[in-house]
N, C-alpha and C positions, 0 to 999 in steps of 0.2 A: 788516897789513891793515887797511884802510880800512872803517869801518861806515857805511854810509848809509842813511838812514831815506827809504822810500818811501810815498807817500800817492796810492793809487789812486782818488782824489777829484778832482772837477772844482774849478776855482779859485772857483766859487760855494759848493760845499760846504765847502771848506777854510776861506774866510773866514768863513762862517755859523758853523761848530764854533769856530773862533777867537774870534769875537765872542760867542758863548754861554760858552765856557770864561772869557773875561775878566770877563764880567758877572756869572757865577756867582761867580768869584772875588772880584771886588769886593764882592758881596752879603754873602758869607762874612765877609770883614774887616769890613765894615761892622756886621754882626750881634754878631760877638764884641767888636770894640772898643766898639760902643754898650751891649751887656751889661755889660761891665766897668765901664765908667764909670756905668752906671745903678746896679748893685751898691754902688759906693763912695758914690754919692750918697744911695742910699736908705739905706743903713747910717749916714752921716753925720747925715741927716734923722731917723732914728728916735734916734741918740744925743744930737741936740739936743732933741728931745722928752722923752727921759727925763732928760737933764739938768736943763732946767726944772722938771719934775716934781719930781724929787728935792731940787732946790735949795729949791722951795716948800715940801715937805715937812719939809727939815732946819731951816727957818725957822721952824717951828711950836713947835719944842721945844728947851729949851736942854740941855746935857749934863747939868746938875745934875738936871733933872728926870727925863731919862731913866735916870741911875743910880738915882734914887729908886725909880721904878716897876719897874726890873729887880730890885731889891734886895727890895723888898716885895713884888712880884706883887699889889698891890693897886690896883683902879682908883677914880677918883673922877669928879666932874662935869669937871673939867680933862681927864682922860683920854677922857672920852666926847666932849668938843667936839674934841681933837686927832682922835680917830678918826673924827667925822662929817666933818671937813674933808678928812682922808686920802681919804675914801670919794668926797667930791666931786671932789676932785683926780684919783682913779683914774679916774672915770667921764668926766670932761671932758678928760683927756688922752690916751685912746685908748691907754691902755698895758695890759699883762695883770696887772702886779702893782705894789703901792706898799707899801712897808713900812719901818719903823725897826728897826735891828739892831744888835747887838754882836758884834765878832769877838774871839774868844779861842781859845788854842790848842785847846782842846778841842773846839771847834766854833762855830757861829754862834747866838746866843740872841736870838729875836723879843721885840720890845717892842710894837711896833704892827704890825698886819697889815689892811690896807684890803680884802682879800679877802672878799667877801659869800658867795661859794659854799664856799670850804673855807678858812676863816680859822685861822691857827695861833694857839694860846693863848698869852698872854703869857709869856715865859720859856722858851719851846718851844726845846730844843736840837736843832740840825741838825748831826750830826756832819760835821766838816769834813775830808773824807777826799781827795776829788779836785776837779776843777774848776780852783780857782786854782794857776796855776803857783807853785813855791814860792819864786821871787824876788819874787812879788807879796805873799805873806802877811805879811812885817814891815812893809810898808808899810801893809797893812790894820790890823794889829794896833796899830801906832803912830799911826793916824788920818791918814796922810798920803795925799793924793788918788792915787788909780790909774786907770789907763788904762781905757776900757770893753773888756770881753772877753767873747767868746763861750765857754762852758763848758757841761758835761754835767751838773753835780751838783743843780742846782736841782729842787725837787720837782715843777714843771710840766713837766720835761723840760729839753731843749736851749733854752737863752736868751741873748739879749743883755742884759746887766745894765750899769747906770749907778749910780754911787754917789757921794754927796755927804756930805762930813763935817759931824757936829753940832759945835757950839762952845758953850763955856761963855759965862756971862754977860760976864766980862770979855774975851772974844773968842778966848780960846784955843781950839785944837782938842781936842775930846774924844777922848781915843786909843780907836780901835776902834769908835765909835759914828758909824753912818751912815744916812742915808736912802737906800734903794733902789728903782730903778724896773726892772721886767723886760719884756722883749718876747720873744714865743714866736719861736725861729728858723723853726719850720714856716710861721709867718705871713710871714716875711720871704721864705723860699723859695717860697710860693705865689705872692707879688707878683712875685719873680724870674721865675719860671717864666712867668707870664703875660705879662710884659713881653718875656720872650725869644721866646714864639711869637709876640706881636703884631708886634715888631722884624722877625722873621724873614719872617712874610708880608709886611709891607710892603716889605721890603728886596728880596725876591724877585720881587714884582709890579713894583716900580720898575726893579729890574735887568732884567726882561725886557722891560718898556716902554723901556728905554733900549737894550737888545740889538735891539730890532725898529726903533727909530728910527735906530740907528746902522747895522744891516744894511740898512734901506731906503735910506740915504744912501750907504752904500759901494757897494751894488748899482747904484744911479742913476749916481754919479760914478764908478766904477771898473769893477765887473763887466760892465755893460751895454755900455759903450764898448771894453772889452777884447773882448768876445764879438763885437761888432760888427766890430771890426778883423780878429779871427779868422776870422771868416767870410767877410769880403771877400777876405781872403788866400787861404782854401781855394777860393773862387769864381774868383779869379784862377788859381790853380794848375791849374784843372780845365780847363786846354786840351790840345791835342794836337798831333801831327805830321801834316800834310796836304800831300801833293804834295811832299814833300821839305823843306817848311819848318814853321817852329814857330808855332803859331797860340794865344796864350793868351787867356783869356776875362777881357777888360779892365773887362767891365761892373760887378765887385763893387768894385774900388778906384775906379772912376769915380765910381760913386754914395757912395762912403764920406764921411759927413757927421758929425763929432763937434764938438759945442760946450760943452766943459767949462772952457775958459778957462785950462787948465794944460798939464802936460807930455804928458798923453794927447792933447789936441787937436793940440799939436806933432808927437806921434807919428804920427797920423793924417796930417797935411800932409805928413810926411817920407814916409808908405807911398805916399801918390798921386804925390809928386815921384819917389819910387823907381820907381813903375810907369810914370810917364812915359819916365823914363829907360831903364829895362828894355825898354819898347816899342821906344824908338828902336833900341837895341841889337838886339833880336830881328828888328826890320825889316832893319837892317844885316846882320845874320846870315843871315837869310833872302835876301837878295839876293845875298849873297857866296855862298851855297850854290846859289842859282839860277844865278849866273853860273860858277860851277865846275862844274856840271853841263850846260850849255848851251854849244853851238858859238855864237861871238859874230856870226859871219856869217849863218849860216841860221837860228839860235834852235832847230836841232834838238838832241838829246841830243848830247854828245861821245864820244869814242871810250871814255874811262874809264868814263863814266856806263853807256853800253851795255854794256860788258864785266861791269861790276858786276851789272846786272840781269840779263842773260842767264845769268850764271854761277849767280847764287842760284837762278833758275828751273830750271835743269838740275839742280841738287844737291837741292832741296827740293819744287818745284811741280807737277812732272808727273805726271798721271793716267794709269794703264795704260791703253792702247788709244786714247788721244788722239794726233792728227797735229799736228806743229808743222812750221814751214817757216823756214829761215834762208838769207836772200838777201843776196849781194853784188853790187853794180853800180857802174859808172863811165860817165862820159859818153864817149862816142867821140871823139877827136882834139880833145881840150879843150885842149891846148897849142896847137894851131893857132888855136884861138878866140882864146886870149890874144894869140898874136902877130899875128893879123889884125886884130882889133876892138879890142884893148888889154885891161889887166886890170879896168878897171872894168866892161867888158861881161862878162867872165869871171865876175866877183862876182855881177853881175845874173843871170847865167844860173843860177849855183849857189842864189841866193835862191829863183829862181822855179822851179826844180826841187824844191828842199825844200819849198816851199809847195804844189806839187803832190802830192809824196809825203804829205804830213800830211793831205790831203784824200781820198787814195786808201784810206790804211790806218785801222783803227779805233783808237781812243783807248788800247785793251789791246795793241797792237802796238808794239813797241819801233822807233823810225825814228832812225837816227843819222847823222851825217857822220863818217867816219872820217880824212878828211883831203883835201888836195887835191879831185879831182872825184869821189872815191869815196865812195858810201853804203851802207849796211848796214841790214838790217830783219829782225827776227824777229817772226814770227806764230805765238804760242802758240794750241793748239787751234783751228786753222784750218779742219779740217773734212776736205776731201777735196784731192787734187791737182788737179782740176779748178778748184777754186775759185782756187787759187794760181796756175794758167794764166791764169784772168781777170784777176786782180791784174796780172800781168806784161804781157799784151797791152794793158791800161789804160794801163799806164806807157809804154809804146812809143807808143800813140796820143796820150797827153798830151804826152809830152815832144817830139814831132814838131811840135807847134804852138807849142813856146819857141823863138824865133828869135833870135840874137845881132844880126841886122839886119835891117829889115823886107824886103829883097830877097835874103836869104840863106834856104838850106832850113832847116827844122827840125832840131834835134840827135837824135841816135840814142844809144841806151845798149847795153851789153852787161852780162848778168847771169848770175851762177851760184847756182843753187838747189837747196839739199839739204833733201829731206824727211826728218823723223825721228820717231819714236815714243816707247817708255820705253827706247830702249837706254841703256845707260850709257855716258856721254861727256862729256868735259872740253870746255869752251869753247875752249881752244886747238887741240884736235883737230878740233872742228866747224868753226872758222874756216879751218884748213889744208885740209879737205876743200871747202868753199865756194870758197877762193881757187883751188884747182884747177881746178874745173869753170868759173870764169870765166875763167881763163886758156885753157880749152879753146875756150871761145866767141870768144875774141879771136883764137885761131890760126886758127879756121874762117872769119874775115871779119868778125866785129863784128855790130852791129845785131841783136841776138838774144838769146835765153836759152836755158838748158840745163836741165832738171830731172831730178835723180838722187835715188835712195833712198840712205840711209847704209848700207843692206845692202847696196848695189851694190859698196862700196869692199872 
């Protein structure tokens, strides 16, 4: 079982939707990629700032001095000088906390704390229970450098903290003694959120502008040309069948003008060429249909066309109460005309008789040459029998003026006419009745006609 997606949308709507989805997808990728890069860069920027502040703080005090201050818990002029400098570094460094501390297994003991709002007293022990992973604690206790880490156990809340080790006067690292700089993670998050929304707004606006430009270009270069070609084809196909031939509406493709310089322009030219070839074919087909329906000599309908048209009328088009006439006729002694004056004269007589019949009868009447010198006429909705007599007399009078030679008399005809209304009858039966009446006229001396009703048989 094959599953097929169906989109009941126009090409314009589908391409517009596709462009919008692609633009939104691109915007989302840009937002999250840019946000991730910004987070990393921001974190590194904070770390570098804290590192510089912590390194400057660590350079103020030797490991020996830190041990003395922590052991004695006594402050002097030197202590006040260091504290003052730490506060200057804190204010100028745009950091949240700056301190000198010693890490021991029991917790962390503050030696200096530059926070002026909630300074921790020298020697304050902060229980070291959470925050630093267990694998980092040995490094802190031994005085080795540790990577900056975000953790949750600082007194100010969740922070990003940076440590820089203190050294003894001989350059050795003082185990467990560090200068530390803290940044509030919430400050980082506010900056991240602000950047995220700014980036989202800018990316969405840019993507919508890009989508509009792209849609405008696609509409101008693709949708409009395709729509123009589709309209031209629809207009071309809005032809009809007229008088047995096919007549397309060629104006649509004839006016088609696409100038995109690409495959669409070539497709438009191909459609115009197709229209020309199709029109040539249609003209040939119409001509073939016309020739197939017309007697070549007289240009009247031939026997087959007459049979088809009258059969359809008898089956489908009769209105109750309307009167119709079926007439069969031929030229009297036509063989003698051919033998006396030649076949070219006979053909000329047939053509002149056909032209006369075309003028006598209506366009709605079926006039045909059945073959040889025999003609047949079907007059639908003729009205009354009197009108049929008038037509028959008009034929006699007109044919009497048609002469095979200027010195010869005019030709005469014999005709058998059957009047019918809404009686059910097939063409073959009607043909047989009219042929019988024609035969009776010939047997009675020719040069005349006989009208009978279908009900008389």
